[in-house]
Each structure stands twice: as structure tokens, then as C-alpha cells.
PyMOL Python script that loads the backbone (N, CA, C, O; Angstrom):
from pymol import cmd

cmd.read_pdbstr("""\
ATOM      1  N   MET A   1     101.510  73.112   0.335  1.00  0.00           N
ATOM      2  CA  MET A   1     101.613  74.335   1.105  1.00  0.00           C
ATOM      3  C   MET A   1     100.776  75.414   0.413  1.00  0.00           C
ATOM      4  O   MET A   1     100.696  75.478  -0.813  1.00  0.00           O
ATOM      5  N   ILE A   2     100.171  76.240   1.226  1.00  0.00           N
ATOM      6  CA  ILE A   2      99.345  77.322   0.712  1.00  0.00           C
ATOM      7  C   ILE A   2     100.250  78.340   0.004  1.00  0.00           C
ATOM      8  O   ILE A   2     101.362  78.610   0.456  1.00  0.00           O
ATOM      9  N   SER A   3      99.774  78.885  -1.081  1.00  0.00           N
ATOM     10  CA  SER A   3     100.616  79.785  -1.879  1.00  0.00           C
ATOM     11  C   SER A   3     100.714  81.175  -1.261  1.00  0.00           C
ATOM     12  O   SER A   3      99.883  81.578  -0.448  1.00  0.00           O
ATOM     13  N   LYS A   4     101.743  81.886  -1.667  1.00  0.00           N
ATOM     14  CA  LYS A   4     101.966  83.256  -1.207  1.00  0.00           C
ATOM     15  C   LYS A   4     100.797  84.140  -1.608  1.00  0.00           C
ATOM     16  O   LYS A   4     100.371  85.005  -0.842  1.00  0.00           O
ATOM     17  N   GLU A   5     100.276  83.918  -2.824  1.00  0.00           N
ATOM     18  CA  GLU A   5      99.155  84.722  -3.319  1.00  0.00           C
ATOM     19  C   GLU A   5      97.907  84.509  -2.466  1.00  0.00           C
ATOM     20  O   GLU A   5      97.159  85.450  -2.197  1.00  0.00           O
ATOM     21  N   GLU A   6      97.690  83.260  -2.044  1.00  0.00           N
ATOM     22  CA  GLU A   6      96.523  82.980  -1.197  1.00  0.00           C
ATOM     23  C   GLU A   6      96.657  83.675   0.158  1.00  0.00           C
ATOM     24  O   GLU A   6      95.685  84.223   0.678  1.00  0.00           O
ATOM     25  N   VAL A   7      97.856  83.651   0.724  1.00  0.00           N
ATOM     26  CA  VAL A   7      98.083  84.331   2.001  1.00  0.00           C
ATOM     27  C   VAL A   7      97.864  85.826   1.838  1.00  0.00           C
ATOM     28  O   VAL A   7      97.243  86.461   2.691  1.00  0.00           O
ATOM     29  N   GLU A   8      98.363  86.384   0.765  1.00  0.00           N
ATOM     30  CA  GLU A   8      98.178  87.815   0.519  1.00  0.00           C
ATOM     31  C   GLU A   8      96.699  88.160   0.353  1.00  0.00           C
ATOM     32  O   GLU A   8      96.241  89.192   0.843  1.00  0.00           O
ATOM     33  N   ARG A   9      95.963  87.304  -0.329  1.00  0.00           N
ATOM     34  CA  ARG A   9      94.522  87.520  -0.514  1.00  0.00           C
ATOM     35  C   ARG A   9      93.793  87.475   0.825  1.00  0.00           C
ATOM     36  O   ARG A   9      92.944  88.322   1.102  1.00  0.00           O
ATOM     37  N   ILE A  10      94.122  86.487   1.655  1.00  0.00           N
ATOM     38  CA  ILE A  10      93.502  86.360   2.980  1.00  0.00           C
ATOM     39  C   ILE A  10      93.851  87.574   3.835  1.00  0.00           C
ATOM     40  O   ILE A  10      92.994  88.121   4.529  1.00  0.00           O
ATOM     41  N   ALA A  11      95.120  87.992   3.779  1.00  0.00           N
ATOM     42  CA  ALA A  11      95.554  89.162   4.547  1.00  0.00           C
ATOM     43  C   ALA A  11      94.796  90.410   4.099  1.00  0.00           C
ATOM     44  O   ALA A  11      94.412  91.240   4.923  1.00  0.00           O
ATOM     45  N   LYS A  12      94.586  90.537   2.804  1.00  0.00           N
ATOM     46  CA  LYS A  12      93.858  91.695   2.285  1.00  0.00           C
ATOM     47  C   LYS A  12      92.412  91.681   2.777  1.00  0.00           C
ATOM     48  O   LYS A  12      91.874  92.719   3.162  1.00  0.00           O
ATOM     49  N   LEU A  13      91.783  90.501   2.765  1.00  0.00           N
ATOM     50  CA  LEU A  13      90.409  90.387   3.251  1.00  0.00           C
ATOM     51  C   LEU A  13      90.317  90.713   4.741  1.00  0.00           C
ATOM     52  O   LEU A  13      89.321  91.270   5.204  1.00  0.00           O
ATOM     53  N   ALA A  14      91.368  90.359   5.486  1.00  0.00           N
ATOM     54  CA  ALA A  14      91.403  90.628   6.921  1.00  0.00           C
ATOM     55  C   ALA A  14      91.953  92.020   7.226  1.00  0.00           C
ATOM     56  O   ALA A  14      92.063  92.421   8.385  1.00  0.00           O
ATOM     57  N   ARG A  15      92.295  92.747   6.157  1.00  0.00           N
ATOM     58  CA  ARG A  15      92.858  94.093   6.273  1.00  0.00           C
ATOM     59  C   ARG A  15      94.136  94.098   7.108  1.00  0.00           C
ATOM     60  O   ARG A  15      94.316  94.917   8.010  1.00  0.00           O
ATOM     61  N   LEU A  16      95.018  93.149   6.772  1.00  0.00           N
ATOM     62  CA  LEU A  16      96.314  93.046   7.429  1.00  0.00           C
ATOM     63  C   LEU A  16      97.412  93.409   6.449  1.00  0.00           C
ATOM     64  O   LEU A  16      97.349  93.063   5.269  1.00  0.00           O
ATOM     65  N   GLU A  17      98.396  94.093   6.939  1.00  0.00           N
ATOM     66  CA  GLU A  17      99.579  94.368   6.132  1.00  0.00           C
ATOM     67  C   GLU A  17     100.688  93.482   6.669  1.00  0.00           C
ATOM     68  O   GLU A  17     101.145  93.657   7.798  1.00  0.00           O
ATOM     69  N   LEU A  18     101.120  92.525   5.847  1.00  0.00           N
ATOM     70  CA  LEU A  18     102.126  91.574   6.280  1.00  0.00           C
ATOM     71  C   LEU A  18     103.455  91.815   5.577  1.00  0.00           C
ATOM     72  O   LEU A  18     103.497  92.163   4.397  1.00  0.00           O
ATOM     73  N   THR A  19     104.532  91.626   6.321  1.00  0.00           N
ATOM     74  CA  THR A  19     105.861  91.692   5.721  1.00  0.00           C
ATOM     75  C   THR A  19     106.123  90.360   5.017  1.00  0.00           C
ATOM     76  O   THR A  19     105.368  89.403   5.190  1.00  0.00           O
ATOM     77  N   GLU A  20     107.174  90.305   4.238  1.00  0.00           N
ATOM     78  CA  GLU A  20     107.534  89.052   3.547  1.00  0.00           C
ATOM     79  C   GLU A  20     107.771  87.926   4.554  1.00  0.00           C
ATOM     80  O   GLU A  20     107.384  86.780   4.325  1.00  0.00           O
ATOM     81  N   GLU A  21     108.410  88.272   5.667  1.00  0.00           N
ATOM     82  CA  GLU A  21     108.680  87.269   6.712  1.00  0.00           C
ATOM     83  C   GLU A  21     107.379  86.750   7.312  1.00  0.00           C
ATOM     84  O   GLU A  21     107.232  85.551   7.550  1.00  0.00           O
ATOM     85  N   GLU A  22     106.432  87.658   7.556  1.00  0.00           N
ATOM     86  CA  GLU A  22     105.138  87.272   8.118  1.00  0.00           C
ATOM     87  C   GLU A  22     104.349  86.428   7.123  1.00  0.00           C
ATOM     88  O   GLU A  22     103.646  85.498   7.518  1.00  0.00           O
ATOM     89  N   ILE A  23     104.461  86.746   5.841  1.00  0.00           N
ATOM     90  CA  ILE A  23     103.767  85.957   4.817  1.00  0.00           C
ATOM     91  C   ILE A  23     104.290  84.529   4.815  1.00  0.00           C
ATOM     92  O   ILE A  23     103.504  83.585   4.747  1.00  0.00           O
ATOM     93  N   LYS A  24     105.598  84.358   4.886  1.00  0.00           N
ATOM     94  CA  LYS A  24     106.183  83.013   4.917  1.00  0.00           C
ATOM     95  C   LYS A  24     105.730  82.243   6.143  1.00  0.00           C
ATOM     96  O   LYS A  24     105.423  81.054   6.063  1.00  0.00           O
ATOM     97  N   LYS A  25     105.691  82.937   7.294  1.00  0.00           N
ATOM     98  CA  LYS A  25     105.229  82.282   8.527  1.00  0.00           C
ATOM     99  C   LYS A  25     103.759  81.885   8.405  1.00  0.00           C
ATOM    100  O   LYS A  25     103.367  80.791   8.809  1.00  0.00           O
ATOM    101  N   MET A  26     102.953  82.786   7.844  1.00  0.00           N
ATOM    102  CA  MET A  26     101.529  82.498   7.657  1.00  0.00           C
ATOM    103  C   MET A  26     101.318  81.338   6.689  1.00  0.00           C
ATOM    104  O   MET A  26     100.414  80.525   6.885  1.00  0.00           O
ATOM    105  N   GLN A  27     102.137  81.255   5.655  1.00  0.00           N
ATOM    106  CA  GLN A  27     102.044  80.135   4.718  1.00  0.00           C
ATOM    107  C   GLN A  27     102.203  78.829   5.487  1.00  0.00           C
ATOM    108  O   GLN A  27     101.417  77.897   5.317  1.00  0.00           O
ATOM    109  N   LYS A  28     103.213  78.773   6.322  1.00  0.00           N
ATOM    110  CA  LYS A  28     103.498  77.564   7.096  1.00  0.00           C
ATOM    111  C   LYS A  28     102.361  77.284   8.083  1.00  0.00           C
ATOM    112  O   LYS A  28     101.859  76.162   8.154  1.00  0.00           O
ATOM    113  N   ASP A  29     101.959  78.308   8.843  1.00  0.00           N
ATOM    114  CA  ASP A  29     100.923  78.133   9.859  1.00  0.00           C
ATOM    115  C   ASP A  29      99.580  77.731   9.254  1.00  0.00           C
ATOM    116  O   ASP A  29      98.928  76.807   9.740  1.00  0.00           O
ATOM    117  N   LEU A  30      99.168  78.424   8.199  1.00  0.00           N
ATOM    118  CA  LEU A  30      97.885  78.093   7.568  1.00  0.00           C
ATOM    119  C   LEU A  30      97.912  76.705   6.936  1.00  0.00           C
ATOM    120  O   LEU A  30      96.909  75.992   6.963  1.00  0.00           O
ATOM    121  N   SER A  31      99.043  76.322   6.374  1.00  0.00           N
ATOM    122  CA  SER A  31      99.168  74.976   5.796  1.00  0.00           C
ATOM    123  C   SER A  31      99.027  73.912   6.875  1.00  0.00           C
ATOM    124  O   SER A  31      98.374  72.891   6.657  1.00  0.00           O
ATOM    125  N   GLU A  32      99.635  74.143   8.044  1.00  0.00           N
ATOM    126  CA  GLU A  32      99.510  73.189   9.149  1.00  0.00           C
ATOM    127  C   GLU A  32      98.070  73.081   9.628  1.00  0.00           C
ATOM    128  O   GLU A  32      97.594  71.987   9.932  1.00  0.00           O
ATOM    129  N   ILE A  33      97.378  74.208   9.695  1.00  0.00           N
ATOM    130  CA  ILE A  33      95.975  74.197  10.118  1.00  0.00           C
ATOM    131  C   ILE A  33      95.127  73.413   9.122  1.00  0.00           C
ATOM    132  O   ILE A  33      94.300  72.591   9.516  1.00  0.00           O
ATOM    133  N   LEU A  34      95.332  73.666   7.836  1.00  0.00           N
ATOM    134  CA  LEU A  34      94.557  72.954   6.814  1.00  0.00           C
ATOM    135  C   LEU A  34      94.884  71.464   6.812  1.00  0.00           C
ATOM    136  O   LEU A  34      93.994  70.637   6.615  1.00  0.00           O
ATOM    137  N   ASP A  35      96.147  71.115   7.029  1.00  0.00           N
ATOM    138  CA  ASP A  35      96.529  69.700   7.128  1.00  0.00           C
ATOM    139  C   ASP A  35      95.807  69.038   8.289  1.00  0.00           C
ATOM    140  O   ASP A  35      95.372  67.891   8.178  1.00  0.00           O
ATOM    141  N   TYR A  36      95.676  69.751   9.405  1.00  0.00           N
ATOM    142  CA  TYR A  36      94.982  69.190  10.564  1.00  0.00           C
ATOM    143  C   TYR A  36      93.504  68.971  10.247  1.00  0.00           C
ATOM    144  O   TYR A  36      92.935  67.952  10.637  1.00  0.00           O
ATOM    145  N   PHE A  37      92.880  69.910   9.550  1.00  0.00           N
ATOM    146  CA  PHE A  37      91.480  69.728   9.170  1.00  0.00           C
ATOM    147  C   PHE A  37      91.325  68.519   8.247  1.00  0.00           C
ATOM    148  O   PHE A  37      90.354  67.772   8.369  1.00  0.00           O
ATOM    149  N   ASN A  38      92.265  68.320   7.330  1.00  0.00           N
ATOM    150  CA  ASN A  38      92.207  67.150   6.456  1.00  0.00           C
ATOM    151  C   ASN A  38      92.354  65.869   7.263  1.00  0.00           C
ATOM    152  O   ASN A  38      91.728  64.858   6.942  1.00  0.00           O
ATOM    153  N   LEU A  39      93.174  65.902   8.305  1.00  0.00           N
ATOM    154  CA  LEU A  39      93.320  64.748   9.182  1.00  0.00           C
ATOM    155  C   LEU A  39      92.005  64.460   9.903  1.00  0.00           C
ATOM    156  O   LEU A  39      91.610  63.302  10.048  1.00  0.00           O
ATOM    157  N   LEU A  40      91.335  65.510  10.352  1.00  0.00           N
ATOM    158  CA  LEU A  40      90.049  65.327  11.036  1.00  0.00           C
ATOM    159  C   LEU A  40      88.987  64.766  10.094  1.00  0.00           C
ATOM    160  O   LEU A  40      88.136  63.982  10.514  1.00  0.00           O
ATOM    161  N   LYS A  41      89.032  65.159   8.836  1.00  0.00           N
ATOM    162  CA  LYS A  41      88.074  64.637   7.862  1.00  0.00           C
ATOM    163  C   LYS A  41      88.210  63.130   7.708  1.00  0.00           C
ATOM    164  O   LYS A  41      87.228  62.440   7.434  1.00  0.00           O
ATOM    165  N   LYS A  42      89.437  62.611   7.884  1.00  0.00           N
ATOM    166  CA  LYS A  42      89.689  61.186   7.722  1.00  0.00           C
ATOM    167  C   LYS A  42      89.347  60.372   8.970  1.00  0.00           C
ATOM    168  O   LYS A  42      89.357  59.142   8.927  1.00  0.00           O
ATOM    169  N   ALA A  43      89.048  61.044  10.073  1.00  0.00           N
ATOM    170  CA  ALA A  43      88.745  60.349  11.324  1.00  0.00           C
ATOM    171  C   ALA A  43      87.465  59.542  11.165  1.00  0.00           C
ATOM    172  O   ALA A  43      86.550  59.956  10.454  1.00  0.00           O
ATOM    173  N   PRO A  44      87.398  58.382  11.832  1.00  0.00           N
ATOM    174  CA  PRO A  44      86.188  57.568  11.726  1.00  0.00           C
ATOM    175  C   PRO A  44      84.980  58.292  12.322  1.00  0.00           C
ATOM    176  O   PRO A  44      85.074  58.969  13.346  1.00  0.00           O
ATOM    177  N   LYS A  45      83.867  58.128  11.656  1.00  0.00           N
ATOM    178  CA  LYS A  45      82.641  58.758  12.118  1.00  0.00           C
ATOM    179  C   LYS A  45      81.853  57.767  12.956  1.00  0.00           C
ATOM    180  O   LYS A  45      81.840  56.575  12.645  1.00  0.00           O
ATOM    181  N   PRO A  46      81.186  58.239  14.027  1.00  0.00           N
ATOM    182  CA  PRO A  46      80.434  57.318  14.880  1.00  0.00           C
ATOM    183  C   PRO A  46      79.252  56.709  14.130  1.00  0.00           C
ATOM    184  O   PRO A  46      78.639  57.345  13.273  1.00  0.00           O
ATOM    185  N   SER A  47      78.954  55.462  14.477  1.00  0.00           N
ATOM    186  CA  SER A  47      77.804  54.806  13.848  1.00  0.00           C
ATOM    187  C   SER A  47      76.520  55.396  14.412  1.00  0.00           C
ATOM    188  O   SER A  47      76.544  56.145  15.388  1.00  0.00           O
ATOM    189  N   LYS A  48      75.403  55.052  13.788  1.00  0.00           N
ATOM    190  CA  LYS A  48      74.129  55.607  14.225  1.00  0.00           C
ATOM    191  C   LYS A  48      73.823  55.237  15.663  1.00  0.00           C
ATOM    192  O   LYS A  48      73.256  56.050  16.392  1.00  0.00           O
ATOM    193  N   THR A  49      74.180  54.033  16.095  1.00  0.00           N
ATOM    194  CA  THR A  49      73.905  53.631  17.480  1.00  0.00           C
ATOM    195  C   THR A  49      74.766  54.414  18.460  1.00  0.00           C
ATOM    196  O   THR A  49      74.334  54.675  19.583  1.00  0.00           O
ATOM    197  N   GLU A  50      75.977  54.794  18.056  1.00  0.00           N
ATOM    198  CA  GLU A  50      76.847  55.571  18.935  1.00  0.00           C
ATOM    199  C   GLU A  50      76.372  57.007  19.067  1.00  0.00           C
ATOM    200  O   GLU A  50      76.708  57.675  20.044  1.00  0.00           O
ATOM    201  N   ARG A  51      75.607  57.491  18.119  1.00  0.00           N
ATOM    202  CA  ARG A  51      75.130  58.881  18.131  1.00  0.00           C
ATOM    203  C   ARG A  51      73.886  59.045  18.987  1.00  0.00           C
ATOM    204  O   ARG A  51      73.449  60.175  19.205  1.00  0.00           O
ATOM    205  N   GLY A  52      73.317  57.994  19.467  1.00  0.00           N
ATOM    206  CA  GLY A  52      72.087  58.113  20.244  1.00  0.00           C
ATOM    207  C   GLY A  52      70.883  57.839  19.387  1.00  0.00           C
ATOM    208  O   GLY A  52      70.059  58.723  19.155  1.00  0.00           O
ATOM    209  N   LYS A  53      70.775  56.600  18.909  1.00  0.00           N
ATOM    210  CA  LYS A  53      69.632  56.154  18.110  1.00  0.00           C
ATOM    211  C   LYS A  53      69.511  56.932  16.809  1.00  0.00           C
ATOM    212  O   LYS A  53      68.400  57.177  16.337  1.00  0.00           O
ATOM    213  N   GLY A  54      70.618  57.317  16.231  1.00  0.00           N
ATOM    214  CA  GLY A  54      70.601  57.969  14.935  1.00  0.00           C
ATOM    215  C   GLY A  54      70.314  59.450  14.956  1.00  0.00           C
ATOM    216  O   GLY A  54      70.297  60.092  13.906  1.00  0.00           O
ATOM    217  N   ASP A  55      70.088  60.005  16.131  1.00  0.00           N
ATOM    218  CA  ASP A  55      69.773  61.423  16.221  1.00  0.00           C
ATOM    219  C   ASP A  55      70.973  62.173  16.781  1.00  0.00           C
ATOM    220  O   ASP A  55      71.379  61.937  17.919  1.00  0.00           O
ATOM    221  N   LEU A  56      71.545  63.079  15.983  1.00  0.00           N
ATOM    222  CA  LEU A  56      72.698  63.848  16.443  1.00  0.00           C
ATOM    223  C   LEU A  56      72.320  64.832  17.542  1.00  0.00           C
ATOM    224  O   LEU A  56      73.188  65.344  18.248  1.00  0.00           O
ATOM    225  N   ARG A  57      71.043  65.093  17.683  1.00  0.00           N
ATOM    226  CA  ARG A  57      70.589  66.044  18.697  1.00  0.00           C
ATOM    227  C   ARG A  57      70.180  65.354  19.984  1.00  0.00           C
ATOM    228  O   ARG A  57      69.554  65.981  20.839  1.00  0.00           O
ATOM    229  N   ALA A  58      70.511  64.086  20.148  1.00  0.00           N
ATOM    230  CA  ALA A  58      70.128  63.337  21.344  1.00  0.00           C
ATOM    231  C   ALA A  58      70.739  63.989  22.576  1.00  0.00           C
ATOM    232  O   ALA A  58      71.901  64.396  22.560  1.00  0.00           O
ATOM    233  N   THR A  59      69.958  64.086  23.636  1.00  0.00           N
ATOM    234  CA  THR A  59      70.427  64.702  24.872  1.00  0.00           C
ATOM    235  C   THR A  59      70.191  63.768  26.046  1.00  0.00           C
ATOM    236  O   THR A  59      69.435  62.802  25.951  1.00  0.00           O
ATOM    237  N   ARG A  60      70.845  64.072  27.143  1.00  0.00           N
ATOM    238  CA  ARG A  60      70.625  63.305  28.367  1.00  0.00           C
ATOM    239  C   ARG A  60      69.417  63.863  29.089  1.00  0.00           C
ATOM    240  O   ARG A  60      69.028  65.011  28.878  1.00  0.00           O
ATOM    241  N   ASP A  61      68.834  63.053  29.932  1.00  0.00           N
ATOM    242  CA  ASP A  61      67.759  63.536  30.781  1.00  0.00           C
ATOM    243  C   ASP A  61      68.343  64.465  31.830  1.00  0.00           C
ATOM    244  O   ASP A  61      69.464  64.265  32.297  1.00  0.00           O
ATOM    245  N   ASP A  62      67.572  65.485  32.200  1.00  0.00           N
ATOM    246  CA  ASP A  62      68.012  66.390  33.247  1.00  0.00           C
ATOM    247  C   ASP A  62      68.081  65.651  34.567  1.00  0.00           C
ATOM    248  O   ASP A  62      67.249  64.793  34.862  1.00  0.00           O
ATOM    249  N   GLU A  63      69.083  65.996  35.354  1.00  0.00           N
ATOM    250  CA  GLU A  63      69.256  65.368  36.655  1.00  0.00           C
ATOM    251  C   GLU A  63      69.504  66.475  37.672  1.00  0.00           C
ATOM    252  O   GLU A  63      70.396  67.304  37.493  1.00  0.00           O
ATOM    253  N   THR A  64      68.708  66.484  38.741  1.00  0.00           N
ATOM    254  CA  THR A  64      68.857  67.498  39.772  1.00  0.00           C
ATOM    255  C   THR A  64      69.861  67.010  40.807  1.00  0.00           C
ATOM    256  O   THR A  64      69.766  65.891  41.310  1.00  0.00           O
ATOM    257  N   ILE A  65      70.828  67.875  41.116  1.00  0.00           N
ATOM    258  CA  ILE A  65      71.832  67.553  42.125  1.00  0.00           C
ATOM    259  C   ILE A  65      71.827  68.683  43.142  1.00  0.00           C
ATOM    260  O   ILE A  65      71.896  69.857  42.779  1.00  0.00           O
ATOM    261  N   SER A  66      71.746  68.330  44.393  1.00  0.00           N
ATOM    262  CA  SER A  66      71.742  69.328  45.445  1.00  0.00           C
ATOM    263  C   SER A  66      73.120  69.965  45.568  1.00  0.00           C
ATOM    264  O   SER A  66      74.134  69.267  45.591  1.00  0.00           O
ATOM    265  N   SER A  67      73.151  71.288  45.645  1.00  0.00           N
ATOM    266  CA  SER A  67      74.440  71.968  45.790  1.00  0.00           C
ATOM    267  C   SER A  67      75.080  71.634  47.130  1.00  0.00           C
ATOM    268  O   SER A  67      76.300  71.712  47.269  1.00  0.00           O
ATOM    269  N   TYR A  68      74.262  71.261  48.127  1.00  0.00           N
ATOM    270  CA  TYR A  68      74.815  70.878  49.423  1.00  0.00           C
ATOM    271  C   TYR A  68      75.592  69.568  49.304  1.00  0.00           C
ATOM    272  O   TYR A  68      76.629  69.400  49.946  1.00  0.00           O
ATOM    273  N   ASP A  69      75.096  68.641  48.484  1.00  0.00           N
ATOM    274  CA  ASP A  69      75.806  67.374  48.280  1.00  0.00           C
ATOM    275  C   ASP A  69      77.162  67.616  47.628  1.00  0.00           C
ATOM    276  O   ASP A  69      78.158  67.003  48.010  1.00  0.00           O
ATOM    277  N   ILE A  70      77.195  68.502  46.654  1.00  0.00           N
ATOM    278  CA  ILE A  70      78.447  68.809  45.968  1.00  0.00           C
ATOM    279  C   ILE A  70      79.426  69.473  46.931  1.00  0.00           C
ATOM    280  O   ILE A  70      80.605  69.119  46.970  1.00  0.00           O
ATOM    281  N   ALA A  71      78.929  70.444  47.714  1.00  0.00           N
ATOM    282  CA  ALA A  71      79.787  71.135  48.680  1.00  0.00           C
ATOM    283  C   ALA A  71      80.346  70.148  49.698  1.00  0.00           C
ATOM    284  O   ALA A  71      81.527  70.218  50.038  1.00  0.00           O
ATOM    285  N   ASP A  72      79.521  69.237  50.185  1.00  0.00           N
ATOM    286  CA  ASP A  72      79.996  68.233  51.152  1.00  0.00           C
ATOM    287  C   ASP A  72      81.077  67.358  50.545  1.00  0.00           C
ATOM    288  O   ASP A  72      82.062  67.050  51.217  1.00  0.00           O
ATOM    289  N   LYS A  73      80.922  66.949  49.294  1.00  0.00           N
ATOM    290  CA  LYS A  73      81.934  66.117  48.636  1.00  0.00           C
ATOM    291  C   LYS A  73      83.250  66.875  48.498  1.00  0.00           C
ATOM    292  O   LYS A  73      84.322  66.308  48.712  1.00  0.00           O
ATOM    293  N   ILE A  74      83.171  68.150  48.143  1.00  0.00           N
ATOM    294  CA  ILE A  74      84.385  68.961  47.988  1.00  0.00           C
ATOM    295  C   ILE A  74      85.081  69.112  49.338  1.00  0.00           C
ATOM    296  O   ILE A  74      86.297  68.945  49.434  1.00  0.00           O
ATOM    297  N   ILE A  75      84.320  69.425  50.368  1.00  0.00           N
ATOM    298  CA  ILE A  75      84.913  69.612  51.693  1.00  0.00           C
ATOM    299  C   ILE A  75      85.545  68.321  52.187  1.00  0.00           C
ATOM    300  O   ILE A  75      86.641  68.342  52.747  1.00  0.00           O
ATOM    301  N   ARG A  76      84.862  67.189  51.986  1.00  0.00           N
ATOM    302  CA  ARG A  76      85.424  65.890  52.420  1.00  0.00           C
ATOM    303  C   ARG A  76      86.699  65.563  51.662  1.00  0.00           C
ATOM    304  O   ARG A  76      87.612  64.963  52.229  1.00  0.00           O
ATOM    305  N   ALA A  77      86.782  65.944  50.391  1.00  0.00           N
ATOM    306  CA  ALA A  77      87.940  65.602  49.573  1.00  0.00           C
ATOM    307  C   ALA A  77      89.135  66.518  49.828  1.00  0.00           C
ATOM    308  O   ALA A  77      90.266  66.166  49.491  1.00  0.00           O
ATOM    309  N   PHE A  78      88.896  67.692  50.420  1.00  0.00           N
ATOM    310  CA  PHE A  78      89.972  68.668  50.613  1.00  0.00           C
ATOM    311  C   PHE A  78      90.853  68.254  51.784  1.00  0.00           C
ATOM    312  O   PHE A  78      90.339  67.819  52.814  1.00  0.00           O
ATOM    313  N   PRO A  79      92.164  68.379  51.646  1.00  0.00           N
ATOM    314  CA  PRO A  79      93.065  67.903  52.705  1.00  0.00           C
ATOM    315  C   PRO A  79      92.956  68.682  54.025  1.00  0.00           C
ATOM    316  O   PRO A  79      93.051  68.080  55.094  1.00  0.00           O
ATOM    317  N   GLU A  80      92.761  69.988  53.971  1.00  0.00           N
ATOM    318  CA  GLU A  80      92.670  70.767  55.199  1.00  0.00           C
ATOM    319  C   GLU A  80      91.308  71.439  55.297  1.00  0.00           C
ATOM    320  O   GLU A  80      90.862  72.116  54.370  1.00  0.00           O
ATOM    321  N   LYS A  81      90.649  71.238  56.451  1.00  0.00           N
ATOM    322  CA  LYS A  81      89.332  71.834  56.647  1.00  0.00           C
ATOM    323  C   LYS A  81      89.148  72.195  58.121  1.00  0.00           C
ATOM    324  O   LYS A  81      89.822  71.653  58.997  1.00  0.00           O
ATOM    325  N   LYS A  82      88.228  73.117  58.374  1.00  0.00           N
ATOM    326  CA  LYS A  82      87.947  73.545  59.741  1.00  0.00           C
ATOM    327  C   LYS A  82      86.518  74.064  59.799  1.00  0.00           C
ATOM    328  O   LYS A  82      86.145  74.953  59.034  1.00  0.00           O
ATOM    329  N   ASP A  83      85.724  73.515  60.699  1.00  0.00           N
ATOM    330  CA  ASP A  83      84.342  73.952  60.933  1.00  0.00           C
ATOM    331  C   ASP A  83      83.501  73.983  59.653  1.00  0.00           C
ATOM    332  O   ASP A  83      82.718  74.911  59.454  1.00  0.00           O
ATOM    333  N   GLY A  84      83.655  72.985  58.791  1.00  0.00           N
ATOM    334  CA  GLY A  84      82.859  72.912  57.582  1.00  0.00           C
ATOM    335  C   GLY A  84      83.368  73.764  56.423  1.00  0.00           C
ATOM    336  O   GLY A  84      82.711  73.863  55.387  1.00  0.00           O
ATOM    337  N   TYR A  85      84.534  74.376  56.597  1.00  0.00           N
ATOM    338  CA  TYR A  85      85.145  75.196  55.552  1.00  0.00           C
ATOM    339  C   TYR A  85      86.477  74.581  55.155  1.00  0.00           C
ATOM    340  O   TYR A  85      87.101  73.859  55.932  1.00  0.00           O
ATOM    341  N   ILE A  86      86.899  74.876  53.945  1.00  0.00           N
ATOM    342  CA  ILE A  86      88.217  74.406  53.509  1.00  0.00           C
ATOM    343  C   ILE A  86      89.243  75.477  53.812  1.00  0.00           C
ATOM    344  O   ILE A  86      88.976  76.671  53.678  1.00  0.00           O
ATOM    345  N   LYS A  87      90.433  75.029  54.228  1.00  0.00           N
ATOM    346  CA  LYS A  87      91.498  75.967  54.557  1.00  0.00           C
ATOM    347  C   LYS A  87      92.420  76.120  53.352  1.00  0.00           C
ATOM    348  O   LYS A  87      92.845  75.136  52.748  1.00  0.00           O
ATOM    349  N   VAL A  88      92.717  77.355  53.020  1.00  0.00           N
ATOM    350  CA  VAL A  88      93.642  77.644  51.932  1.00  0.00           C
ATOM    351  C   VAL A  88      94.730  78.577  52.467  1.00  0.00           C
ATOM    352  O   VAL A  88      94.588  79.167  53.538  1.00  0.00           O
ATOM    353  N   LYS A  89      95.813  78.697  51.705  1.00  0.00           N
ATOM    354  CA  LYS A  89      96.896  79.592  52.094  1.00  0.00           C
ATOM    355  C   LYS A  89      96.429  81.040  52.046  1.00  0.00           C
ATOM    356  O   LYS A  89      95.575  81.403  51.237  1.00  0.00           O
ATOM    357  N   THR A  90      96.990  81.847  52.909  1.00  0.00           N
ATOM    358  CA  THR A  90      96.686  83.273  52.926  1.00  0.00           C
ATOM    359  C   THR A  90      97.151  83.919  51.637  1.00  0.00           C
ATOM    360  O   THR A  90      98.272  83.683  51.188  1.00  0.00           O
ATOM    361  N   ILE A  91      96.299  84.728  51.042  1.00  0.00           N
ATOM    362  CA  ILE A  91      96.620  85.367  49.772  1.00  0.00           C
ATOM    363  C   ILE A  91      97.238  86.741  49.988  1.00  0.00           C
ATOM    364  O   ILE A  91      98.213  87.090  49.322  1.00  0.00           O
ATOM    365  N   LEU A  92      96.697  87.510  50.891  1.00  0.00           N
ATOM    366  CA  LEU A  92      97.221  88.852  51.140  1.00  0.00           C
ATOM    367  C   LEU A  92      97.982  88.894  52.435  1.00  0.00           C
ATOM    368  O   LEU A  92      98.499  89.945  52.813  1.00  0.00           O
TER     369      LEU A  92
END
""", "prot")
cmd.dss("prot")
cmd.show_as("cartoon", "prot")
cmd.util.cbc("prot")
cmd.orient("prot")
């Protein structure tokens, strides 16, 4: 668990005035956050082939999609429609 002194130091750097109760809560919260980061450090790392030929900056090719195609798919998928529009409940 993170020490009280460390929490006080962090609070001072952040220009926070914490009560004793808040310091105890912060000790617990910051310790949980750091434990989670340690858990992430232990997670398996992807192999070079999984990263896209060894390059972490690998990107997909651009693909053009017509907004009309997307709108048609949304309208077809919506349960209630009328004259090419989707029907929703009245808001006002």
C-alpha cells in the first residue's frame, strides 16, 4: 500500500488539502490503481506478426464508404420507419 507520506507529497504537488480521512481513502485508491498497472505490465505482449509485420505504427488502408449506404442500412435496421425516415417517440 502506498504510504501516507507519499499521498501527502502527491497532494502537495497537486495543491490539494486533504483531511486524514481523505488521505486514507487516497492511499487505498492509489494503491488499487498502481496494482492494476502492475497487472497490465504482466499481460502478454503481442508477437511481431500480431503487431502488423513488426511495425507498431501499422495502419489499415483507407476505405471509402458512401454515407447513403450507411443511412440505408440504419433505416432498414430500424423497427419503425416512414417515407425513408426513422420514427422515434415525441420528445417535446
